[in-house]
C-alpha positions in Angstrom: 43.7 35.7 -8.4 43.0 32.6 -5.7 42.1 28.9 -5.9 38.7 29.7 -4.4 37.6 32.4 -6.7 38.8 30.8 -10.0 36.1 27.6 -8.2 33.7 29.6 -8.0 33.4 31.0 -11.5 33.1 27.5 -12.4 30.1 25.5 -13.1 29.2 22.8 -11.0 30.3 19.8 -14.4 33.7 22.1 -14.5 34.0 21.5 -10.9 33.1 18.0 -11.1 35.8 17.3 -13.7 38.2 19.0 -12.6 37.9 17.1 -8.9 37.9 14.2 -11.1 41.5 14.8 -12.6 42.3 15.9 -9.6 40.5 13.2 -7.1 39.7 10.3 -10.1 39.3 7.6 -7.3 37.3 9.7 -5.1 33.5 9.6 -4.5 31.3 11.6 -2.6 28.2 12.0 -1.8 28.0 13.9 -4.6 27.6 11.0 -7.0 23.9 10.0 -6.4 23.4 14.3 -6.8 25.0 13.8 -10.5 22.2 11.5 -11.5 20.9 14.2 -14.5 17.6 13.3 -13.8 16.9 14.7 -17.1 18.1 12.0 -18.8 15.8 9.4 -17.4 12.5 11.4 -15.6 11.3 7.7 -14.7 14.8 7.3 -12.6 12.7 6.3 -9.2 13.2 3.7 -6.3 10.4 1.9 -6.0 9.8 0.3 -2.2 6.5 -1.4 -0.7 7.0 0.2 2.7 5.4 -1.8 5.3 6.2 -1.9 9.1 10.6 -3.6 8.7 11.1 -1.5 5.6 10.3 1.4 7.5 12.0 0.6 10.9 15.1 -0.3 8.4 15.2 3.4 7.1 15.0 4.7 10.3 18.1 2.5 11.4 19.6 2.9 8.0 19.3 7.2 8.2 21.1 6.2 11.7 23.7 4.9 10.3 24.3 7.4 7.6 24.7 10.0 10.2 26.8 7.3 12.1 29.7 7.2 9.6 29.4 10.7 9.2 30.4 11.6 12.4 33.0 9.1 12.4 32.2 6.7 14.6 32.3 3.5 12.2 31.7 0.8 14.7 28.2 2.0 15.8 27.3 2.6 12.3 28.7 -0.6 11.2 25.6 -2.6 13.9 22.9 -0.4 13.1 23.1 -1.0 9.1 23.0 -4.9 10.6 20.2 -4.5 12.2 18.7 -2.8 9.3 19.5 -5.9 7.5 18.4 -8.1 10.2 14.8 -5.6 9.7 14.5 -6.2 5.9 17.3 -8.3 4.4 16.4 -7.6 0.7 16.6 -3.9 1.1 19.1 -2.8 -1.9 20.2 0.6 -0.2 21.4 -0.4 2.8 23.5 -2.9 1.4 24.7 0.0 -0.8 25.0 2.8 2.0 27.0 0.3 4.1 29.5 -0.8 0.7 30.1 3.3 1.7 31.1 2.1 5.4 33.3 -0.3 4.4 35.0 1.1 1.7 35.8 4.3 4.7 37.2 1.7 6.7 39.4 0.2 4.2 37.6 -3.0 3.9 37.8 -2.7 0.4 36.3 -6.6 -0.6 33.0 -7.0 1.8 32.6 -3.3 0.4 32.6 -5.0 -3.6 30.2 -8.0 -2.3 27.8 -5.3 -0.4 27.2 -3.4 -3.6 27.5 -6.8 -5.8 24.2 -7.7 -3.1 22.8 -4.6 -3.8 22.9 -4.3 -7.6 21.2 -8.0 -7.4 18.7 -7.0 -5.0 18.1 -3.7 -7.3 15.1 -5.1 -9.6 12.6 -1.5 -8.4 15.8 0.6 -7.7 17.1 2.6 -10.6 18.3 5.1 -8.3 20.2 2.8 -6.0 21.3 0.5 -8.8 23.3 3.3 -10.5 24.5 4.4 -7.6 25.9 1.2 -6.3 27.2 1.1 -10.3 29.5 4.1 -9.3 31.2 2.9 -6.0 31.5 -1.1 -7.8 33.5 1.1 -10.8 35.2 3.3 -8.5 36.4 0.0 -6.8 37.3 -1.9 -9.7 39.0 1.3 -10.9 41.0 1.6 -7.5 42.2 -2.1 -8.1 43.0 -1.2 -11.6 40.3 -3.3 -12.9 39.3 -1.1 -16.1 37.4 -3.7 -18.0 34.6 -3.9 -15.4 35.0 -0.5 -13.9 34.5 0.7 -17.1 30.9 -1.1 -17.7 29.2 -0.6 -14.3 30.3 2.6 -15.4 29.0 2.4 -18.8 25.4 0.9 -17.3 25.3 3.3 -14.7 25.6 6.4 -17.1 22.4 5.0 -19.0 20.6 5.2 -15.9 22.5 9.2 -16.7 25.0 8.9 -13.7 27.1 12.5 -15.0 29.8 11.1 -12.9 29.6 7.5 -14.4 29.7 9.6 -17.9 33.0 11.8 -16.1 34.9 8.5 -15.0 34.5 6.7 -19.0 36.5 9.7 -19.8 38.6 9.0 -17.7 39.8 5.8 -18.2 39.5 6.7 -21.6 42.9 6.2 -23.2 43.4 9.2 -25.0 41.3 11.3 -22.7 43.4 10.2 -19.8 46.3 11.5 -21.6 44.3 15.1 -22.1 43.9 14.5 -18.1 48.0 14.1 -17.6 48.5 17.2 -19.6 45.9 19.6 -18.7 47.2 18.8 -14.5 50.4 19.5 -15.8 49.3 22.8 -16.6 47.6 23.3 -13.9 50.2 22.3 -11.4 52.2 25.3 -13.8 50.0 27.8 -12.6 49.8 27.7 -8.7 
């Protein structure tokens, strides 16, 4: 049976678990979608929209598209412009952190994520995503205590990605994952 056919037979949750086993440090755009709306139906970002915020959002969307197109220096410039227009928008810091991670600038990404989390008083959805990103960076740095704290907080906000990460950094779960990975490798 082909691997593609096998994956098509799995639920979205099972696919996410397998992805997290085979790529434990990979953080994709699915994290934002992995927030379980049933866990916290009120998880909605609140932001007062004025002309500056509207312009900042437009610049942020442009920066995200540039990032997706691999135009990282142009995207970074657009994120800077978005922050110059509205310096207190947490989502800009959160999204710029993703760009910085892609550019291999993890320490700068951590600074942006810290700022995003600090600013997220009315944006639980953005905070959840920023906590997941920061948890992944801490995990990459082998700082499991800090990663666990971030994933626990994000899990309380309803992130299924964070819940899966908590299982993975549990030493007993890690042993099970290793055995499962070996079993799958033998099936290939």
